[in-house]
GUNULUM-25810 format. One record per residue (C-alpha): y negated, z negated, x; residue in three letters. Coordinates in nm, 2 decimals. Each point is the difference from the previous one (the first is absolute). Layout:
residues N
(torvex (Y, Z, X), Ala)
...
end
This chain:
residues 423
(torvex (-2.87, 2.30, -0.09), Met)
(torvex (0.09, -0.36, -0.08), Glu)
(torvex (0.35, -0.03, -0.12), Leu)
(torvex (0.08, -0.10, -0.35), Met)
(torvex (0.32, -0.08, -0.14), Thr)
(torvex (0.16, 0.12, -0.35), Lys)
(torvex (0.24, -0.33, 0.00), Tyr)
(torvex (0.14, -0.27, 0.21), Gln)
(torvex (0.13, -0.36, 0.05), Tyr)
(torvex (0.18, -0.24, 0.26), Thr)
(torvex (0.28, -0.20, 0.00), Tyr)
(torvex (-0.06, -0.27, 0.21), Phe)
(torvex (0.34, -0.19, 0.16), Val)
(torvex (0.00, -0.33, 0.14), Tyr)
(torvex (0.35, -0.13, 0.10), Pro)
(torvex (0.08, -0.33, 0.06), Tyr)
(torvex (0.33, -0.23, 0.02), Thr)
(torvex (0.16, -0.26, -0.20), Ile)
(torvex (0.26, -0.24, 0.13), Glu)
(torvex (0.38, 0.14, -0.07), Glu)
(torvex (0.10, -0.37, -0.10), Ser)
(torvex (-0.29, -0.05, -0.18), Lys)
(torvex (0.01, 0.38, -0.21), Phe)
(torvex (0.13, -0.12, -0.31), Asn)
(torvex (-0.20, -0.23, -0.05), Lys)
(torvex (-0.34, 0.27, 0.09), Tyr)
(torvex (0.15, 0.24, -0.27), Leu)
(torvex (0.02, -0.32, -0.25), Leu)
(torvex (-0.33, -0.02, 0.06), Lys)
(torvex (-0.11, 0.34, -0.10), Leu)
(torvex (0.16, -0.03, -0.31), Phe)
(torvex (-0.16, -0.31, -0.10), Lys)
(torvex (-0.33, 0.17, 0.07), Asp)
(torvex (-0.06, 0.12, -0.37), Pro)
(torvex (-0.21, 0.29, 0.16), Arg)
(torvex (0.34, 0.15, 0.20), Cys)
(torvex (0.30, 0.15, -0.14), Ser)
(torvex (0.25, 0.22, 0.13), Ile)
(torvex (-0.03, 0.38, 0.05), Lys)
(torvex (0.29, 0.22, -0.23), Ile)
(torvex (0.02, 0.35, 0.10), Phe)
(torvex (0.14, 0.19, -0.22), Glu)
(torvex (0.17, 0.34, -0.03), Lys)
(torvex (-0.21, 0.15, -0.27), Glu)
(torvex (-0.31, -0.16, 0.11), Lys)
(torvex (0.06, 0.03, 0.39), Asp)
(torvex (0.17, 0.32, 0.01), Leu)
(torvex (-0.20, 0.15, 0.27), Asp)
(torvex (0.12, -0.33, 0.24), Ile)
(torvex (0.33, 0.00, -0.09), Tyr)
(torvex (0.06, 0.37, 0.05), Asp)
(torvex (-0.18, 0.00, 0.34), Phe)
(torvex (0.20, -0.24, 0.14), Phe)
(torvex (0.40, 0.01, 0.13), Leu)
(torvex (0.20, -0.26, -0.18), Pro)
(torvex (0.07, -0.27, 0.30), Asn)
(torvex (-0.35, -0.04, 0.05), Val)
(torvex (-0.13, 0.01, -0.38), Arg)
(torvex (0.24, -0.31, -0.08), Asn)
(torvex (-0.10, -0.15, 0.34), Tyr)
(torvex (-0.35, 0.04, -0.08), Met)
(torvex (-0.03, 0.00, -0.37), Phe)
(torvex (0.30, -0.19, -0.11), Pro)
(torvex (-0.13, -0.02, -0.41), Thr)
(torvex (0.06, 0.34, -0.07), Phe)
(torvex (0.30, -0.18, -0.05), Glu)
(torvex (-0.10, -0.25, -0.27), Leu)
(torvex (0.07, 0.27, -0.29), Arg)
(torvex (0.05, -0.04, -0.36), Gly)
(torvex (0.19, -0.41, -0.07), Glu)
(torvex (-0.04, -0.07, 0.34), Ala)
(torvex (-0.38, 0.07, -0.02), Leu)
(torvex (-0.01, -0.15, -0.34), Arg)
(torvex (0.15, -0.35, 0.14), Asp)
(torvex (-0.19, -0.01, 0.32), Phe)
(torvex (-0.36, 0.05, -0.23), Lys)
(torvex (0.19, -0.34, -0.23), Asp)
(torvex (0.01, -0.22, 0.26), Leu)
(torvex (-0.25, -0.23, -0.07), Lys)
(torvex (0.02, -0.26, 0.34), Lys)
(torvex (-0.14, 0.15, 0.33), Pro)
(torvex (0.30, -0.16, 0.19), Glu)
(torvex (0.25, 0.18, -0.22), Gln)
(torvex (-0.20, 0.37, 0.12), Lys)
(torvex (-0.01, -0.11, 0.36), Val)
(torvex (0.38, -0.04, 0.00), Lys)
(torvex (0.04, 0.33, -0.15), Arg)
(torvex (-0.20, 0.19, 0.21), Ile)
(torvex (0.04, -0.19, 0.34), Ala)
(torvex (0.33, 0.23, 0.08), Pro)
(torvex (-0.23, 0.31, 0.00), Asn)
(torvex (-0.18, 0.11, 0.32), His)
(torvex (-0.32, 0.07, -0.08), Val)
(torvex (-0.22, -0.13, -0.29), Asn)
(torvex (-0.33, 0.09, -0.13), Thr)
(torvex (-0.22, -0.19, -0.24), Phe)
(torvex (-0.33, 0.11, -0.15), Ile)
(torvex (-0.31, -0.22, -0.01), Tyr)
(torvex (-0.23, 0.03, -0.33), Asp)
(torvex (-0.34, 0.05, 0.09), Leu)
(torvex (-0.11, -0.01, -0.35), Gly)
(torvex (-0.28, 0.17, -0.16), Asn)
(torvex (-0.21, 0.25, 0.24), Asn)
(torvex (-0.37, 0.03, -0.04), Ile)
(torvex (-0.16, 0.32, 0.08), Gln)
(torvex (-0.32, -0.07, 0.16), Gly)
(torvex (-0.25, -0.28, 0.10), Lys)
(torvex (-0.30, -0.02, -0.21), Val)
(torvex (-0.32, -0.02, 0.22), Gly)
(torvex (0.15, 0.09, 0.36), Val)
(torvex (-0.03, 0.33, 0.12), Glu)
(torvex (0.04, -0.04, 0.34), Asn)
(torvex (0.36, -0.03, 0.22), Gly)
(torvex (0.33, 0.13, -0.03), Ile)
(torvex (0.23, -0.07, -0.35), Phe)
(torvex (0.31, 0.02, 0.00), Phe)
(torvex (0.27, -0.07, -0.26), Lys)
(torvex (0.35, -0.19, 0.05), Ile)
(torvex (0.25, 0.23, -0.18), Glu)
(torvex (0.32, -0.18, 0.07), Glu)
(torvex (0.15, -0.27, 0.19), Ile)
(torvex (0.37, -0.01, 0.13), Glu)
(torvex (0.21, -0.25, 0.17), Ile)
(torvex (0.31, 0.18, 0.18), Ile)
(torvex (0.27, -0.30, 0.16), Thr)
(torvex (0.25, 0.07, 0.21), Phe)
(torvex (0.30, -0.24, 0.04), Asp)
(torvex (-0.07, -0.06, 0.30), Thr)
(torvex (-0.27, -0.17, -0.03), Gly)
(torvex (-0.25, 0.28, 0.09), Ile)
(torvex (-0.26, 0.12, -0.29), Cys)
(torvex (-0.29, 0.20, -0.11), Phe)
(torvex (-0.34, -0.09, -0.19), Phe)
(torvex (-0.13, 0.37, -0.10), Thr)
(torvex (-0.30, 0.08, -0.14), Met)
(torvex (-0.13, 0.34, -0.16), Lys)
(torvex (-0.36, 0.05, 0.04), Thr)
(torvex (-0.23, 0.26, -0.21), His)
(torvex (-0.38, 0.03, 0.12), Leu)
(torvex (-0.25, 0.05, -0.29), Glu)
(torvex (-0.28, 0.16, -0.06), Asn)
(torvex (-0.06, 0.18, 0.33), Thr)
(torvex (0.23, 0.36, 0.11), Asn)
(torvex (-0.20, -0.02, 0.35), Lys)
(torvex (0.32, 0.04, 0.24), Phe)
(torvex (-0.21, -0.19, 0.25), Phe)
(torvex (0.02, -0.34, -0.24), Asp)
(torvex (0.36, 0.02, 0.02), Leu)
(torvex (0.02, -0.03, 0.35), Leu)
(torvex (-0.22, -0.30, 0.04), Asp)
(torvex (0.16, -0.18, -0.31), Phe)
(torvex (0.40, 0.09, 0.17), Asn)
(torvex (-0.15, -0.13, 0.29), Tyr)
(torvex (-0.14, -0.31, -0.07), Arg)
(torvex (0.21, -0.08, -0.30), Phe)
(torvex (0.34, -0.01, 0.28), Lys)
(torvex (-0.15, -0.30, 0.12), Asn)
(torvex (-0.09, -0.20, -0.30), Ile)
(torvex (0.31, -0.24, 0.04), Asn)
(torvex (-0.07, -0.07, 0.39), Ser)
(torvex (-0.11, -0.38, 0.10), Glu)
(torvex (-0.31, 0.16, 0.18), Phe)
(torvex (-0.12, 0.16, -0.30), Ala)
(torvex (-0.33, -0.11, -0.20), Ser)
(torvex (-0.09, 0.07, -0.28), Leu)
(torvex (-0.30, 0.16, 0.14), Lys)
(torvex (0.21, 0.25, 0.12), Asp)
(torvex (0.07, 0.11, -0.36), Phe)
(torvex (-0.37, -0.07, -0.14), Glu)
(torvex (-0.05, 0.36, -0.10), Asn)
(torvex (0.43, 0.06, -0.16), Ile)
(torvex (-0.01, -0.10, -0.36), Lys)
(torvex (0.27, -0.06, -0.22), Ile)
(torvex (0.01, 0.17, -0.31), Gln)
(torvex (0.27, -0.30, -0.18), Thr)
(torvex (-0.05, -0.28, -0.20), Asp)
(torvex (0.31, -0.20, 0.18), Thr)
(torvex (-0.21, -0.02, 0.32), Phe)
(torvex (-0.39, -0.03, 0.02), Lys)
(torvex (-0.04, 0.05, 0.39), Asp)
(torvex (0.25, 0.05, 0.30), Met)
(torvex (0.06, -0.33, 0.02), Lys)
(torvex (0.23, -0.03, -0.29), Asp)
(torvex (0.16, 0.26, 0.08), Leu)
(torvex (0.09, -0.14, 0.39), Thr)
(torvex (0.11, -0.32, -0.20), Glu)
(torvex (0.22, 0.18, -0.21), Leu)
(torvex (0.15, 0.19, 0.25), Ile)
(torvex (0.12, -0.36, 0.16), Ser)
(torvex (0.08, -0.15, -0.34), Gln)
(torvex (0.22, 0.29, -0.05), Ile)
(torvex (0.12, 0.01, 0.35), Thr)
(torvex (0.05, -0.36, 0.05), Gly)
(torvex (-0.09, 0.03, 0.39), Ile)
(torvex (-0.20, -0.32, 0.12), Thr)
(torvex (-0.19, -0.03, 0.37), Pro)
(torvex (0.32, -0.17, 0.13), Lys)
(torvex (0.18, 0.27, -0.11), Asp)
(torvex (-0.17, 0.28, 0.25), Lys)
(torvex (0.08, -0.27, 0.25), Arg)
(torvex (0.41, 0.10, 0.02), Thr)
(torvex (0.10, 0.27, 0.20), Pro)
(torvex (0.01, 0.28, -0.22), Val)
(torvex (-0.35, -0.02, -0.04), Tyr)
(torvex (-0.08, -0.12, 0.37), Glu)
(torvex (0.24, 0.27, 0.13), Glu)
(torvex (-0.25, 0.25, -0.19), Gly)
(torvex (0.28, 0.17, -0.23), Ile)
(torvex (-0.21, -0.12, -0.26), Val)
(torvex (-0.35, -0.02, -0.05), Asn)
(torvex (-0.30, -0.04, -0.29), Ser)
(torvex (-0.11, 0.37, 0.02), Gln)
(torvex (0.08, 0.25, -0.26), Phe)
(torvex (0.20, 0.30, 0.07), Tyr)
(torvex (-0.16, 0.29, -0.18), Thr)
(torvex (0.17, 0.29, -0.23), Phe)
(torvex (-0.30, 0.25, -0.09), Ser)
(torvex (-0.04, 0.29, -0.20), Tyr)
(torvex (-0.34, 0.14, -0.05), Val)
(torvex (-0.02, 0.40, -0.12), Cys)
(torvex (-0.32, 0.16, 0.05), Ile)
(torvex (-0.22, 0.24, -0.15), Glu)
(torvex (0.13, 0.36, 0.01), Thr)
(torvex (-0.38, 0.11, 0.12), Ser)
(torvex (0.11, -0.20, 0.35), Asn)
(torvex (0.27, 0.12, 0.04), Trp)
(torvex (0.14, 0.36, -0.05), Asn)
(torvex (0.09, 0.37, 0.14), Glu)
(torvex (-0.38, 0.02, 0.10), Lys)
(torvex (-0.04, -0.28, 0.16), Thr)
(torvex (0.08, -0.16, 0.33), Asn)
(torvex (0.24, -0.32, 0.02), Phe)
(torvex (-0.16, -0.03, 0.28), Arg)
(torvex (-0.31, -0.08, -0.10), Asp)
(torvex (0.15, -0.30, -0.18), Ile)
(torvex (0.25, -0.11, 0.26), Glu)
(torvex (-0.18, -0.32, 0.15), Asn)
(torvex (0.02, -0.13, -0.41), Asp)
(torvex (0.28, 0.09, -0.01), Phe)
(torvex (0.07, -0.20, 0.35), Leu)
(torvex (-0.17, -0.29, -0.13), Arg)
(torvex (0.19, -0.07, -0.31), Tyr)
(torvex (0.35, 0.04, 0.11), Ser)
(torvex (-0.10, -0.26, 0.23), Asn)
(torvex (-0.18, -0.18, -0.22), Val)
(torvex (-0.32, -0.03, 0.16), Leu)
(torvex (-0.34, 0.00, -0.12), Pro)
(torvex (-0.24, 0.26, -0.09), Ser)
(torvex (-0.25, -0.12, 0.25), Asn)
(torvex (0.27, 0.06, 0.26), Tyr)
(torvex (-0.16, 0.23, 0.28), Asn)
(torvex (-0.02, -0.18, 0.32), Ser)
(torvex (0.30, 0.09, 0.24), Asp)
(torvex (0.12, 0.26, -0.20), Phe)
(torvex (0.31, 0.07, 0.16), Asn)
(torvex (0.16, 0.25, -0.18), Lys)
(torvex (0.35, 0.06, 0.18), Ala)
(torvex (0.04, -0.38, 0.05), Asn)
(torvex (-0.02, 0.00, -0.43), Leu)
(torvex (0.18, 0.26, 0.00), Glu)
(torvex (0.30, -0.14, 0.21), His)
(torvex (0.01, -0.29, -0.21), Asn)
(torvex (0.13, 0.23, -0.30), Leu)
(torvex (0.27, 0.17, -0.16), His)
(torvex (-0.13, 0.30, -0.22), Ile)
(torvex (0.24, 0.11, -0.24), Ile)
(torvex (-0.18, 0.29, -0.11), Glu)
(torvex (0.25, 0.21, -0.24), Lys)
(torvex (-0.27, 0.22, -0.26), Leu)
(torvex (-0.28, 0.13, 0.13), Lys)
(torvex (-0.26, -0.25, -0.18), Tyr)
(torvex (0.15, -0.33, 0.05), Ser)
(torvex (0.04, -0.20, 0.37), Lys)
(torvex (0.21, -0.37, -0.02), Thr)
(torvex (-0.10, -0.16, 0.30), Ala)
(torvex (0.22, -0.30, 0.09), Ile)
(torvex (-0.03, -0.29, 0.23), Ser)
(torvex (0.11, -0.35, 0.09), Asn)
(torvex (-0.24, -0.17, -0.27), Thr)
(torvex (-0.02, 0.28, -0.22), Ser)
(torvex (0.11, 0.30, -0.19), Ser)
(torvex (-0.29, 0.20, -0.16), Asn)
(torvex (0.02, 0.33, -0.23), Ile)
(torvex (-0.37, 0.23, 0.06), Phe)
(torvex (0.06, 0.35, -0.26), Cys)
(torvex (-0.24, 0.23, -0.15), Ser)
(torvex (-0.06, 0.11, -0.36), Gly)
(torvex (0.05, 0.34, 0.08), Ile)
(torvex (0.37, -0.05, -0.10), Asp)
(torvex (0.07, -0.14, -0.35), Thr)
(torvex (0.28, -0.16, 0.13), Tyr)
(torvex (-0.20, -0.24, 0.23), Asn)
(torvex (-0.16, -0.17, -0.27), Tyr)
(torvex (0.27, 0.00, -0.33), Thr)
(torvex (0.37, -0.07, 0.15), Lys)
(torvex (-0.07, -0.07, 0.41), Leu)
(torvex (-0.18, -0.33, -0.10), Pro)
(torvex (0.24, -0.14, -0.24), Tyr)
(torvex (0.28, 0.13, 0.24), Glu)
(torvex (-0.16, -0.17, 0.30), Tyr)
(torvex (-0.01, -0.37, -0.17), Glu)
(torvex (0.28, 0.01, -0.18), Asn)
(torvex (0.30, 0.13, 0.26), Gln)
(torvex (-0.16, 0.04, 0.32), Tyr)
(torvex (-0.16, -0.39, -0.05), Phe)
(torvex (0.30, -0.10, 0.00), Tyr)
(torvex (0.15, 0.19, 0.33), Leu)
(torvex (-0.35, -0.18, 0.17), Tyr)
(torvex (0.16, -0.33, -0.12), Ile)
(torvex (0.35, 0.04, 0.09), Leu)
(torvex (-0.10, 0.12, 0.36), Ser)
(torvex (-0.23, -0.31, 0.04), Leu)
(torvex (0.22, -0.21, -0.13), Tyr)
(torvex (0.27, 0.15, 0.27), Lys)
(torvex (-0.24, -0.05, 0.32), Lys)
(torvex (-0.07, -0.36, -0.14), Leu)
(torvex (0.33, -0.09, -0.02), Phe)
(torvex (0.05, 0.12, 0.32), Leu)
(torvex (-0.24, -0.19, 0.19), Leu)
(torvex (0.10, -0.32, -0.18), Lys)
(torvex (0.33, 0.06, 0.11), Leu)
(torvex (-0.15, 0.07, 0.35), Ser)
(torvex (-0.18, -0.32, 0.01), Val)
(torvex (0.32, -0.20, -0.19), Glu)
(torvex (0.26, 0.09, 0.30), Phe)
(torvex (-0.14, -0.21, 0.24), Lys)
(torvex (0.13, -0.32, -0.19), Glu)
(torvex (0.36, 0.02, 0.12), Tyr)
(torvex (0.13, -0.21, -0.26), Gly)
(torvex (-0.05, 0.25, -0.24), Lys)
(torvex (0.17, 0.33, 0.14), Ile)
(torvex (0.32, -0.01, -0.22), Val)
(torvex (-0.27, -0.01, -0.31), Lys)
(torvex (-0.22, 0.26, 0.11), Leu)
(torvex (0.27, 0.22, 0.10), Arg)
(torvex (0.09, 0.00, -0.35), Asn)
(torvex (-0.31, 0.03, -0.09), Lys)
(torvex (-0.04, 0.31, 0.27), Phe)
(torvex (0.35, 0.16, -0.16), Ile)
(torvex (-0.14, -0.03, -0.41), Asp)
(torvex (-0.26, 0.18, 0.10), Phe)
(torvex (0.07, 0.27, 0.20), Thr)
(torvex (0.30, 0.05, -0.31), Lys)
(torvex (-0.25, 0.04, -0.24), Leu)
(torvex (-0.31, 0.15, 0.07), Ile)
(torvex (0.01, 0.08, 0.40), Trp)
(torvex (0.00, 0.44, 0.03), Asn)
(torvex (0.09, 0.03, -0.33), Lys)
(torvex (-0.15, 0.31, -0.15), Asp)
(torvex (-0.24, -0.11, -0.27), Val)
(torvex (-0.08, 0.27, -0.25), Thr)
(torvex (0.16, 0.43, 0.01), Leu)
(torvex (-0.41, 0.06, -0.03), Asp)
(torvex (-0.07, 0.15, 0.31), Asp)
(torvex (-0.35, -0.12, 0.00), Thr)
(torvex (0.06, -0.27, -0.11), Gly)
(torvex (0.32, -0.02, 0.28), Ala)
(torvex (-0.31, 0.13, 0.28), Leu)
(torvex (-0.23, -0.25, -0.10), Tyr)
(torvex (0.29, -0.30, 0.04), Tyr)
(torvex (0.10, 0.13, 0.33), Arg)
(torvex (-0.40, 0.01, 0.10), Ile)
(torvex (-0.04, -0.33, -0.11), Ile)
(torvex (0.28, -0.11, 0.17), Asn)
(torvex (-0.08, 0.16, 0.33), Lys)
(torvex (-0.36, -0.17, 0.03), Thr)
(torvex (0.10, -0.33, -0.06), Leu)
(torvex (0.27, 0.02, 0.29), Asp)
(torvex (0.25, -0.08, -0.21), Leu)
(torvex (0.30, 0.17, 0.24), Glu)
(torvex (-0.17, -0.16, 0.28), Asp)
(torvex (-0.01, -0.35, -0.16), Leu)
(torvex (0.34, 0.00, -0.15), Tyr)
(torvex (0.17, 0.12, 0.37), Asn)
(torvex (-0.19, -0.33, 0.11), Glu)
(torvex (0.19, -0.22, -0.25), Ile)
(torvex (0.32, 0.18, 0.09), Gln)
(torvex (-0.03, -0.02, 0.38), Asn)
(torvex (-0.16, -0.35, -0.02), Lys)
(torvex (0.32, -0.12, -0.23), Tyr)
(torvex (0.26, 0.13, 0.24), Glu)
(torvex (-0.20, -0.18, 0.31), Val)
(torvex (-0.01, -0.33, -0.21), Ile)
(torvex (0.39, 0.04, -0.10), Tyr)
(torvex (0.09, 0.07, 0.39), Lys)
(torvex (-0.19, -0.29, 0.08), Asp)
(torvex (0.16, -0.25, -0.26), Leu)
(torvex (0.34, 0.13, 0.13), Asn)
(torvex (-0.09, -0.10, 0.32), Ile)
(torvex (-0.08, -0.31, -0.08), Glu)
(torvex (0.30, -0.02, -0.19), Lys)
(torvex (0.24, 0.08, 0.30), Asn)
(torvex (-0.20, -0.25, 0.20), Asn)
(torvex (0.07, -0.27, -0.26), Val)
(torvex (0.39, 0.12, -0.02), Tyr)
(torvex (0.00, 0.03, 0.38), Tyr)
(torvex (-0.13, -0.37, 0.04), Gln)
(torvex (0.28, -0.12, -0.28), Ile)
(torvex (0.24, 0.15, 0.20), Ile)
(torvex (-0.11, -0.11, 0.31), Val)
(torvex (-0.02, -0.41, -0.13), Ile)
(torvex (0.35, 0.08, -0.13), Leu)
(torvex (0.13, 0.09, 0.32), Leu)
(torvex (-0.16, -0.28, 0.14), Ile)
(torvex (0.16, -0.25, -0.27), Phe)
(torvex (0.31, 0.17, 0.03), Ser)
(torvex (0.03, -0.04, 0.36), Leu)
(torvex (-0.13, -0.38, 0.02), Ile)
(torvex (0.28, -0.08, -0.27), Phe)
(torvex (0.29, 0.25, 0.17), Asn)
(torvex (-0.11, -0.21, 0.33), Thr)
(torvex (0.03, -0.33, -0.17), Ile)
(torvex (0.34, 0.10, -0.18), Asn)
(torvex (0.14, 0.11, 0.37), Ile)
(torvex (-0.12, -0.36, 0.15), Leu)
(torvex (0.14, -0.21, -0.32), Phe)
(torvex (0.32, 0.21, 0.08), Leu)
(torvex (0.00, -0.07, 0.39), Met)
(torvex (-0.08, -0.39, -0.07), Tyr)
(torvex (0.29, -0.03, -0.31), Tyr)
(torvex (0.27, 0.19, 0.27), Phe)
(torvex (-0.10, -0.22, 0.31), Leu)
(torvex (0.01, -0.32, -0.18), Tyr)
end
């Protein structure tokens, strides 16, 4: 039986970096873009987010929660972009919304292809210069699970320099903002400001960030496909394709054990599985449980999504710091950044929600964050010892030189006195 979807969406997440010395200028650029506006989180409107996160993480990730009453009115009254930048610059994280304008509901006279709608675009900026371009998509006019597989697989590479329009000729955008995929890739370049020159920097050359999207996807399949009378093994291969962001025709050398090895799967609910890999986080569930298609999709994109972003940020920060540690001249500055990172978000509880805490632990484990952190810590200790040895060597050299000069001076002084008394 062909798998059919009841509801689905996919967020595509593209990380990029801005030089810290140019970060405020980048914020200014976003404020000057008429389609960009800062996202204001409000307790009444975003109560689920407010209650889900513990205060320390909430203050870090969503500082605009603190813009209330008169402070919020004062911020909204600011006219100049420079004033707004100055006001939000102290925040560790700022989130911007990109206005897509009016979306159209279909393409007249076009029948073939996978149609999708971009529901929202956000830009999440961290004060270390690490940023995320995020885009929520939803397939239109189809409920075929295989269409979702093919769409996720192909779309994750849209921003690759090796991708061509031909690769996406069967994918149609349902929005007035873009006429084809080329327009979308140009928008990504425009918002991120990443140029070919930037991609020759160590951050890109070392593979810390690349042009491929991370995927954060939700799908609820029809009850008839997965229920108490069906055997999950009959759809397990489809689940593994979806979890690993593989196409529907991925059959050759289907190594189930290998695909499972690359995943961490959370199965707290009978008819819901969350699969996490190095480049994706995907929920696969059945409509047999009403929670799966009512509350779960909302929680997943409004709570777990930000846990995913925070985890990706931690990974990219540590990788970036590891590369920068090669520059001995910056060792003190890098040490301070590492200490701040540790104090602010490392090994901090993020939520009291059991499932959310489990999800966060599994992501951190999947991304090898503990190993990355320990590697940085050990690298710093080695470099610090090397620097101390170098400093001690310099001190010894100075002492030897001073002793030589002292010996010469004393010798000359003794000879002078001998000469004085003799003559």
